[in-house]
N, C-alpha and C positions, 0 to 999 in steps of 0.2 A: 661683167656686163659692159658692153661697148659704150663709149661716150658719144652722145649725139650732139653734133654741132648745131647751135642755134644762133640765128642772126636776128638782131633787132633793127628797127628803122625809126627815124624821127624826122619829121619835116622841120627844116630850120630856116624857112623863109625864102625870099627871092634869091635867084642865082647870083646876081651882081656881076662884077668884073671877072675875067678869066682867073681861075684857081681860087676865087674867093669862097666858093661853096666848099671846096676841099679843105681850105684853111680853117673855116669855121667848124667843120666836122672834126678835124684833128684837135682843135682847141677844146671841143666839148667831150670827145670820146677817145682821144689818144691817137697815136700814130698808126695803129692797126685798123682804124676806121677808114671809110671811103665815102666821099661826097659825090653825089650824082645829080646833074641837072636834067629836068624833064622839059625839053624844048618843044614837046608836042602840045603843050598848053601855053596860054598867054595870060599873064606873064609867066615865064619859066620859073619853076620852083625847085629848090634844092632839097634833096633827101639825103640823110646821113645813114649809112649802114655800118653796124658795128657788132662785135661779139656780145651777146647777152650775158649779163652777170649771172653767175650760178646762184640759185636760190639757197637760202640757208637751210641746213638739214632740219627736219622736224625735231622738236624737243623729245628727249627720252622720257617715257612715261613710267611712273612708279605706281604701285598699288598699295592701298591701305584699307583698314576697316573702319566702318562708320556705325557699328552696332547692328542691332537686329531691325529688320523691317517688320511692320505689323499692318493690320487692316487700316489703321489710322495713319500710318507712316509708310507710304509707298514710294515710288521712284522720285517724285519731286521733293518730298520730305528728306529722303536719303541724299539727294543731290545737294540740298540746302545744308545738311549736316556736313557733307564733305567740303563744301565751299567754306564753311566756318573753320573746319579742322585743318585743311590743307590749302596753301596758296594756289589759286586757280583750280581748286579741286572740283570734280564732278562725280556724281555717283548714280548707281542703279541698284535695284533689288535683284538678288540672284538666289534661287533655291536649288541649283544643280548639285550642290554638295550636301543637301539635307535641310538644315535650318535656313530660313529666309534671311539672308545676310545683306547688309548694305555694303557694297563694294565701291571703294573710292579709287579714282585715277587722278593723278596730278603730275605736272612737269617736275622732273627731278632737279 
């Protein structure tokens, strides 16, 4: 899968003296960033453009069992069981394999 380049921007105040915008941008976001003054507005404002940080990968999810679901213990009850049994666990009732089972998912 090809990597998509993403650029972020942040307004960092008034432009100030020559190169001040660029210097503040580099101080905030490193040497690969670029400060740009918009002189079409009064007072001129400085915007810093920089590479967006990559988001963290989603956590790997594991599956576990939460027992049987019943007429009195449906999805919310199942999810409550999973939250008690597994850290950050969530659950749902599933009858695709025959019995009505409480299926739990949680970050590994």
